Steps between C-alpha positions, in 0.01 A plus 500: 500500500502636854211322671462463872396169652180537706545355849299458819679483835364318807613603848417439865724744686724803489578470128877548499544283191196666344671837545814374331292391198312833492832685507642284221185544289533877537850469357549242225329175605264431204184427701169668571379425854125487448401412856626410845276262694533413868323247719572727799317835517770661716792401274723807459578388146152621400603853596818463295288406198261793548788746529626372163159540339442124477161346570509343846243237597420294808362148487483370857536124515316497835185611317481177300370163622791301358842523341349390168238777493758766590739381231222493240403859578867601501546338160199683355617831650849461355369407156304826478838669455612258226857456633779327316664426835379466860763583762485376861690761699461389859157345447458281807246253374543146373315494169280214381595275212217640284631854543862405438415294193287780356798739509767239434804640326402860584505487881823574688597531865799614702619287790759605761725195473712311251241253379468205526646577844263634765156504339227647717515765771762641740786438259746742661456353848537150360811588298671628815376215719624240251843659474480602135801692370305625200142617455310699242188538291337333200249611238309204361199400298215385722383140481256296708774399742585794728840664432593222258454655156780555247749761623558803275776679691666487842720732705738384773611678814732388780367407843731678744580384855321789672191496279154516648199403292421869444852589389511204264152582368609854413804369312283257305230759430749726326569215257131418465438848362771451241413153375120543499514778243756305299275195482203715398712671233603166351137386496385826341767461233384147422832348600379239750414147396427194712658183364473171685412678822788749487514863391710578194602861434505574128734755346342821371145627521221309330238770560 
């Protein structure tokens, strides 16, 4: 049975990781991207979605009186598309516990660091400033604690002596594109399981 997993992707910016998922879906990644939703109306990722024939929507968080009301509307908007997986691809909002718990086990994020190292923002600058020799990216399930959910896959890159934050970011981003689609593929194939707070990768497809 060749079924595609329905997914919704949330973005806030240029949509580089979104594009990598679109490209993979147009090849052999077994997903159907039903919608791309952004909290920023000028996010270039929305244009990427439209060019690929994917429904692109804006839900501006500034238009809502509170974080809770925005997250509730976001939840209802996402559920209209009945996704099996919700993907945070550069979505720059901290989500409420109610939202995270509603989508628990089917909500993943990519973070530009080797978690649990360097949660939060400005990871490339911090990696250089702290003298790291190695840096990278992590795809993880989202939990209530920011950047602390079970890690699905990581990629490592060296931090070189002449690196700037931009140079290091570009090296990491190349790996982000690779591992994000891999994590989504494993999820779509039913191979990911969380046991005792850790991700276990099962052999073979279960769907």
